[in-house]
C-alpha positions as semicolon CSV with decimal commas, in nm:
position;residue;x (nm);y (nm);z (nm)
1;M;1,622;-25,201;11,424
2;L;1,312;-25,119;11,218
3;K;1,351;-24,750;11,302
4;K;1,714;-24,757;11,188
5;I;1,620;-24,913;10,855
6;T;1,339;-24,659;10,810
7;F;1,576;-24,365;10,864
8;T;1,830;-24,522;10,627
9;V;1,571;-24,557;10,351
10;L;1,447;-24,203;10,415
11;G;1,803;-24,074;10,391
12;L;1,858;-24,251;10,063
13;M;1,535;-24,107;9,923
14;I;1,637;-23,753;10,023
15;A;1,978;-23,803;9,867
16;M;1,820;-23,931;9,544
17;I;1,584;-23,632;9,525
18;A;1,870;-23,390;9,585
19;A;2,079;-23,559;9,318
20;A;1,791;-23,540;9,071
21;Q;1,771;-23,164;9,126
22;Q;2,137;-23,109;9,045
23;P;2,227;-23,025;8,683
24;V;2,358;-23,323;8,493
25;A;2,724;-23,290;8,398
26;L;2,728;-23,347;8,024
27;P;3,045;-23,417;7,826
28;P;3,197;-23,129;7,629
29;L;3,182;-23,123;7,252
30;P;3,544;-23,208;7,164
31;S;3,577;-22,972;6,868
32;S;3,467;-22,686;7,096
33;V;3,687;-22,759;7,399
34;G;3,846;-22,439;7,521
35;A;3,595;-22,214;7,345
36;T;3,418;-22,008;7,612
37;Y;3,192;-21,714;7,535
38;L;2,965;-21,478;7,719
39;I;2,671;-21,381;7,496
40;R;2,496;-21,056;7,586
41;A;2,148;-21,064;7,432
42;G;1,932;-20,757;7,392
43;K;1,631;-20,987;7,391
44;L;1,628;-21,360;7,454
45;I;1,348;-21,522;7,255
46;D;1,165;-21,830;7,382
47;P;0,964;-21,956;7,081
48;E;0,780;-22,219;7,285
49;A;0,648;-21,973;7,541
50;G;0,622;-21,693;7,286
51;T;0,813;-21,454;7,511
52;A;1,105;-21,211;7,482
53;T;1,315;-21,133;7,790
54;D;1,534;-20,824;7,794
55;A;1,904;-20,804;7,883
56;Q;1,991;-21,171;7,925
57;M;2,330;-21,341;7,920
58;L;2,430;-21,689;7,807
59;L;2,756;-21,847;7,916
60;V;2,885;-22,102;7,665
61;K;3,169;-22,340;7,745
62;D;3,305;-22,638;7,553
63;G;3,016;-22,627;7,308
64;R;2,733;-22,622;7,561
65;I;2,523;-22,361;7,740
66;V;2,625;-22,365;8,106
67;E;2,430;-22,068;8,244
68;I;2,149;-21,833;8,138
69;G;2,017;-21,526;8,318
70;A;2,034;-21,154;8,381
71;H;2,342;-21,217;8,593
72;V;2,578;-21,510;8,537
73;T;2,908;-21,616;8,687
74;V;3,171;-21,514;8,433
75;P;3,515;-21,677;8,445
76;T;3,815;-21,453;8,382
77;G;3,943;-21,422;8,028
78;V;3,612;-21,508;7,863
79;E;3,542;-21,353;7,522
80;T;3,227;-21,142;7,529
81;I;3,003;-21,126;7,224
82;D;2,787;-20,818;7,243
83;L;2,446;-20,885;7,088
84;S;2,270;-20,627;7,304
85;E;2,119;-20,467;6,992
86;Y;1,983;-20,802;6,872
87;S;1,731;-21,070;6,954
88;V;1,893;-21,405;7,030
89;L;1,695;-21,723;6,965
90;P;1,742;-22,093;6,894
91;G;1,837;-22,202;6,543
92;L;1,579;-22,270;6,273
93;V;1,477;-22,604;6,120
94;D;1,396;-22,705;5,762
95;A;1,218;-23,038;5,803
96;H;1,241;-23,141;5,437
97;N;1,536;-23,056;5,216
98;H;1,771;-23,231;4,971
99;L;2,119;-23,088;5,017
100;A;2,287;-23,316;4,762
101;L;2,039;-23,243;4,486
102;T;2,039;-22,918;4,290
103;Y;1,868;-22,929;3,955
104;K;1,889;-22,633;3,721
105;K;1,742;-22,480;3,406
106;V;2,066;-22,561;3,223
107;P;2,145;-22,831;3,139
108;E;1,861;-23,047;3,277
109;N;1,563;-22,809;3,240
110;D;1,477;-22,858;3,610
111;F;1,438;-23,234;3,565
112;Y;1,629;-23,415;3,836
113;Y;1,616;-23,754;3,661
114;Y;1,889;-23,611;3,442
115;T;2,070;-23,442;3,731
116;Y;2,157;-23,765;3,906
117;I;2,264;-23,928;3,580
118;Q;2,518;-23,658;3,500
119;E;2,651;-23,587;3,852
120;S;2,845;-23,838;4,063
121;T;2,774;-23,897;4,429
122;A;3,117;-23,755;4,514
123;L;3,042;-23,430;4,333
124;R;2,699;-23,408;4,491
125;A;2,849;-23,460;4,837
126;I;3,072;-23,158;4,784
127;Q;2,776;-22,954;4,671
128;A;2,580;-23,079;4,974
129;A;2,853;-22,942;5,200
130;S;2,823;-22,606;5,026
131;N;2,443;-22,609;5,053
132;G;2,471;-22,701;5,419
133;M;2,690;-22,400;5,490
134;Q;2,447;-22,177;5,299
135;M;2,164;-22,311;5,516
136;L;2,364;-22,254;5,834
137;S;2,441;-21,897;5,729
138;A;2,067;-21,837;5,690
139;G;2,011;-21,952;6,049
140;F;1,910;-22,314;5,991
141;T;2,099;-22,516;6,249
142;V;1,896;-22,833;6,182
143;V;1,802;-22,987;5,846
144;R;1,600;-23,303;5,787
145;D;1,751;-23,433;5,464
146;L;1,509;-23,671;5,294
147;G;1,677;-23,859;5,013
148;N;1,782;-23,799;4,654
149;N;2,140;-23,777;4,775
150;G;2,301;-24,030;4,545
151;L;2,482;-24,318;4,713
152;Y;2,457;-24,190;5,073
153;A;2,612;-23,846;5,023
154;D;2,379;-23,736;5,306
155;T;2,537;-23,978;5,551
156;A;2,884;-23,871;5,442
157;L;2,800;-23,506;5,504
158;R;2,642;-23,578;5,841
159;Q;2,946;-23,773;5,955
160;A;3,183;-23,503;5,831
161;I;2,990;-23,238;6,026
162;E;2,972;-23,452;6,339
163;Q;3,341;-23,543;6,320
164;G;3,436;-23,179;6,300
165;W;3,567;-23,164;5,944
166;V;3,328;-22,905;5,802
167;P;3,062;-22,669;5,939
168;G;2,699;-22,745;5,876
169;P;2,359;-22,793;6,035
170;T;2,268;-23,096;6,241
171;L;2,145;-23,345;5,982
172;I;1,863;-23,593;6,022
173;N;1,919;-23,791;5,703
174;S;1,718;-24,069;5,540
175;G;1,965;-24,241;5,312
176;I;1,807;-24,379;4,994
177;I;1,430;-24,340;4,950
178;I;1,248;-24,676;4,962
179;G;0,958;-24,750;4,730
180;G;0,795;-24,994;4,493
181;I;1,002;-25,082;4,190
182;G;1,099;-24,768;3,999
183;G;1,071;-24,523;4,286
184;Q;0,951;-24,191;4,145
185;F;1,088;-24,262;3,797
186;Y;0,942;-24,432;3,489
187;P;1,254;-24,565;3,317
188;T;1,258;-24,801;3,022
189;P;1,316;-25,175;3,071
190;E;1,660;-25,133;2,916
191;M;1,755;-24,864;3,163
192;V;1,639;-25,069;3,462
193;K;1,761;-25,412;3,359
194;E;2,074;-25,336;3,160
195;H;2,202;-25,012;3,308
196;N;2,059;-25,008;3,663
197;I;1,970;-24,649;3,588
198;I;1,719;-24,571;3,864
199;Y;1,978;-24,639;4,132
200;P;2,115;-24,519;4,370
201;E;1,823;-24,275;4,404
202;Y;1,568;-24,537;4,515
203;L;1,564;-24,878;4,682
204;D;1,311;-25,128;4,550
205;A;1,103;-25,295;4,820
206;D;0,794;-25,479;4,697
207;T;0,764;-25,767;4,946
208;P;0,784;-25,791;5,325
209;D;1,135;-25,936;5,308
210;E;1,248;-25,658;5,074
211;I;1,094;-25,395;5,303
212;V;1,286;-25,527;5,603
213;K;1,610;-25,552;5,407
214;A;1,576;-25,200;5,262
215;V;1,521;-25,046;5,606
216;R;1,817;-25,236;5,745
217;Q;2,040;-25,132;5,455
218;N;1,964;-24,764;5,517
219;V;2,024;-24,802;5,890
220;L;2,352;-24,984;5,819
221;F;2,466;-24,694;5,602
222;G;2,377;-24,422;5,848
223;A;2,014;-24,320;5,806
224;K;1,856;-24,140;6,103
225;V;1,503;-24,142;5,962
226;I;1,341;-24,376;5,709
227;K;1,168;-24,229;5,405
228;I;0,929;-24,422;5,185
229;C;0,733;-24,355;4,867
230;V;0,384;-24,447;4,985
231;D;0,208;-24,414;4,651
232;C;0,454;-24,306;4,382
233;K;0,336;-24,587;4,154
234;P;0,000;-24,748;4,065
235;Y;0,100;-25,020;4,313
236;P;0,104;-24,823;4,640
237;Y;0,198;-24,967;4,976
238;S;-0,083;-25,121;5,180
239;V;-0,157;-25,030;5,540
240;E;0,019;-25,348;5,650
241;D;0,323;-25,264;5,436
242;I;0,348;-24,924;5,601
243;R;0,309;-25,076;5,946
244;L;0,594;-25,314;5,866
245;F;0,814;-25,015;5,780
246;I;0,718;-24,852;6,110
247;R;0,791;-25,166;6,311
248;E;1,125;-25,231;6,145
249;A;1,237;-24,867;6,183
250;A;1,133;-24,870;6,548
251;N;1,330;-25,192;6,594
252;A;1,641;-25,007;6,470
253;G;1,682;-24,773;6,765
254;G;1,340;-24,612;6,745
255;L;1,375;-24,445;6,405
256;K;1,071;-24,268;6,261
257;V;0,921;-24,313;5,913
258;A;0,843;-24,023;5,679
259;G;0,619;-24,086;5,380
260;H;0,616;-23,914;5,042
261;V;0,242;-23,903;4,965
262;Q;0,071;-23,782;4,648
263;T;-0,280;-23,936;4,645
264;E;-0,571;-23,919;4,888
265;E;-0,583;-24,298;4,915
266;G;-0,212;-24,307;4,991
267;A;-0,258;-24,043;5,259
268;R;-0,551;-24,232;5,410
269;R;-0,344;-24,551;5,430
270;A;-0,049;-24,364;5,581
271;I;-0,273;-24,211;5,847
272;E;-0,440;-24,542;5,929
273;A;-0,099;-24,707;5,962
274;G;0,022;-24,434;6,199
275;L;0,306;-24,290;5,990
276;W;0,521;-24,035;6,177
277;S;0,497;-23,767;5,905
278;I;0,333;-23,706;5,569
279;E;0,562;-23,526;5,328
280;H;0,407;-23,277;5,081
281;D;0,059;-23,130;5,090
282;I;-0,075;-23,214;4,744
283;A;-0,312;-23,493;4,856
284;L;-0,429;-23,356;5,190
285;T;-0,793;-23,254;5,240
286;D;-1,002;-23,121;5,528
287;D;-1,114;-23,473;5,621
288;L;-0,758;-23,604;5,611
289;H;-0,642;-23,313;5,826
290;K;-0,902;-23,408;6,086
291;L;-0,768;-23,764;6,091
292;M;-0,408;-23,642;6,112
293;A;-0,489;-23,415;6,406
294;K;-0,665;-23,698;6,586
295;K;-0,369;-23,934;6,544
296;G;-0,096;-23,673;6,596
297;I;0,064;-23,720;6,253
298;W;0,300;-23,449;6,134
299;R;0,221;-23,245;5,824
300;V;0,551;-23,169;5,648
301;G;0,384;-22,989;5,362
302;T;0,675;-22,831;5,166
303;E;0,448;-22,536;5,086
304;T;0,615;-22,360;4,791
305;P;0,541;-21,987;4,761
306;F;0,443;-21,832;4,432
307;T;0,737;-21,625;4,311
308;E;0,880;-21,498;3,986
309;Y;1,091;-21,815;3,972
310;R;0,850;-22,081;4,098
311;G;0,486;-22,188;4,090
312;T;0,155;-22,039;3,982
313;Q;-0,109;-21,830;4,155
314;E;-0,362;-22,112;4,122
315;R;-0,133;-22,365;4,287
316;F;-0,037;-22,115;4,557
317;D;-0,401;-22,043;4,641
318;K;-0,456;-22,416;4,690
319;T;-0,144;-22,439;4,903
320;V;-0,252;-22,156;5,130
321;A;-0,604;-22,299;5,164
322;G;-0,454;-22,632;5,270
323;M;-0,232;-22,465;5,529
324;K;-0,530;-22,278;5,674
325;S;-0,727;-22,602;5,692
326;A;-0,448;-22,784;5,874
327;W;-0,385;-22,496;6,113
328;L;-0,751;-22,455;6,209
329;R;-0,782;-22,829;6,274
330;G;-0,481;-22,845;6,501
331;V;-0,257;-23,055;6,278
332;K;0,106;-23,065;6,385
333;M;0,289;-22,864;6,118
334;A;0,659;-22,827;6,033
335;F;0,842;-22,566;5,828
336;S;0,962;-22,755;5,521
337;T;1,060;-22,666;5,170
338;D;1,169;-22,952;4,941
339;A;1,434;-22,705;4,823
340;D;1,636;-22,898;4,567
341;Y;1,679;-22,646;4,288
342;W;1,899;-22,351;4,201
343;V;1,769;-21,998;4,164
344;P;2,033;-21,767;4,012
345;G;2,131;-21,498;4,257
346;L;2,000;-21,681;4,565
347;T;2,173;-21,911;4,810
348;R;2,001;-22,231;4,922
349;G;1,929;-22,060;5,253
350;E;1,769;-21,761;5,080
351;V;1,549;-21,991;4,873
352;V;1,439;-22,166;5,191
353;I;1,364;-21,857;5,404
354;N;1,145;-21,724;5,124
355;F;0,892;-21,993;5,218
356;L;0,785;-21,750;5,488
357;K;0,561;-21,609;5,213
358;S;0,338;-21,915;5,231
359;W;0,303;-21,916;5,608
360;K;0,221;-21,547;5,620
361;A;-0,031;-21,579;5,338
362;A;-0,206;-21,851;5,540
363;G;-0,269;-21,595;5,814
364;I;-0,074;-21,783;6,081
365;P;0,049;-21,542;6,353
366;D;0,418;-21,455;6,345
367;K;0,488;-21,599;6,691
368;D;0,332;-21,928;6,585
369;I;0,533;-21,936;6,262
370;L;0,847;-21,895;6,473
371;K;0,738;-22,185;6,695
372;V;0,681;-22,401;6,387
373;M;1,029;-22,314;6,258
374;T;1,196;-22,403;6,588
375;V;1,010;-22,607;6,849
376;N;0,803;-22,806;6,600
377;G;1,114;-22,864;6,393
378;Y;1,304;-23,018;6,684
379;Q;1,004;-23,238;6,757
380;V;0,950;-23,369;6,405
381;C;1,324;-23,438;6,385
382;D;1,291;-23,627;6,716
383;I;1,580;-23,439;6,878
384;A;1,397;-23,202;7,115
385;S;1,520;-23,381;7,427
386;A;1,885;-23,334;7,331
387;R;1,929;-23,033;7,101
388;G;1,753;-22,724;6,976
389;P;1,608;-22,514;7,261
390;L;1,833;-22,272;7,448
391;K;1,866;-22,466;7,774
392;V;2,148;-22,524;8,020
393;G;2,334;-22,839;7,920
394;F;2,221;-22,829;7,557
395;P;2,456;-22,768;7,263
396;A;2,494;-22,395;7,203
397;D;2,308;-22,351;6,874
398;M;2,171;-21,998;6,840
399;I;2,118;-21,712;6,600
400;A;2,070;-21,336;6,632
401;V;1,856;-21,096;6,431
402;K;1,759;-20,730;6,443
403;G;1,405;-20,682;6,569
404;N;1,165;-20,921;6,739
405;P;1,063;-21,228;6,531
406;L;0,765;-21,288;6,760
407;E;0,618;-20,965;6,623
408;N;0,772;-20,962;6,274
409;V;0,889;-21,301;6,152
410;D;1,043;-21,144;5,841
411;V;1,341;-21,030;6,050
412;L;1,459;-21,392;6,008
413;R;1,545;-21,303;5,649
414;S;1,861;-21,131;5,774
415;V;2,055;-21,338;6,027
416;S;2,357;-21,150;6,161
417;F;2,499;-21,408;6,400
418;V;2,510;-21,789;6,402
419;M;2,661;-22,014;6,667
420;K;2,667;-22,392;6,615
421;D;2,793;-22,634;6,881
422;G;2,937;-22,341;7,075
423;L;3,149;-22,212;6,786
424;V;3,087;-21,886;6,603
425;F;3,002;-21,955;6,239
426;K;2,874;-21,608;6,145
427;R;2,937;-21,273;6,308
428;D;2,829;-20,925;6,203
429;G;2,674;-21,084;5,896
430;V;3,001;-21,243;5,782
431;M;3,073;-21,617;5,784
432;T;3,380;-21,713;5,986
433;P;3,403;-22,093;5,953
434;E;3,773;-22,143;6,029
435;R;3,716;-22,284;6,378
436;F;3,504;-22,562;6,225
437;L;3,772;-22,687;5,986
438;H;3,995;-22,969;6,105
439;G;4,232;-23,218;5,947
440;G;4,105;-23,510;6,150
441;P;3,795;-23,643;6,324
442;V;3,818;-23,439;6,642
443;N;3,474;-23,559;6,754
444;G;3,547;-23,927;6,694
445;W;3,590;-24,150;6,395
446;R;3,295;-24,291;6,195
447;L;3,012;-24,167;6,408
448;H;2,686;-24,339;6,320
């Protein structure tokens, strides 16, 4: 009897091991059902390993990658996309953008306090959709959208993309930025008390109860990451305040907390509290980088390059020095831009890709820049286990460029091909978004 039980248990264990080795059957992406492609890649780039493999094929069905290799099983009637003259790689990530904010020289003189007064949330949502498509065309299949989106235009855009109404990158959106009273603005008492003029750009949270309520409001209205102003006012958040944000966000499905930081003391408190990411580099020093590396805190530095339309040489030199410091100390770094302005003649995607100037000036090797723009991006967005890398079972998000970005990262400035969720968005350098446009929520109604 004992022997029989032993063999039964052994059989079950073998069956469980065998089942674990089988590929998991994942559901198709509804908007992509019926779309099957064979991608022939001249080189298949693996940014994590830093390798390029020649003559690979990817079979894409119903929005997902189902097979990768030099030889794959090809069903009859499959459309072949010949990218044998290109390098194929996963999509890029901008870990800090504001798609529903675009301030300009005219009329607001690049002052976004006026932008949100004159432009409705509805109008900004439409512009966000346009900016999202511009980002996707430039190869950015994931965008972490961190506030200044009016009354949840970011959530509206994310839901529209997920439901299959419009094309766009995968959005990790924050909803309204939470901070001490006033947010990043210094309005008059009349504007605050009589006209409610700092809202909806910021949520006031000055007590523990207000902190909890603000986090829950953003979660209720579709935030996928929580963003706070750590020290935007002379009354910065304490370490305990920040820890409360972290606990409450974690309680809401494990969301992470990103912190806008602009003072050394604010950065020190954020690090001590264990914030997920510090946004912007202006307050970060060598000592703070050491602490960040030790605690594994992300540096989302938004390192603006010095160009004819932005910045100064002095500020750029400081930016590059800070990047070198972080890199040498092993800080986790993400490609991020804070792009929220219009440059005549450039798309939002072209503005963003120009931030390569900063990374190259910091002396970071091209293959490592590519890893920052892909692998690190998926990690800071907390999606790496479900989307991003080119793996069997994952959504088919990929781009193609001439040349090898591991050796020359500037080839990313010209993206010829973009596939998102298994649908072709750009081919031969031309956007073809028709397959993304639907009259109804083909991927489900009111996705949260």
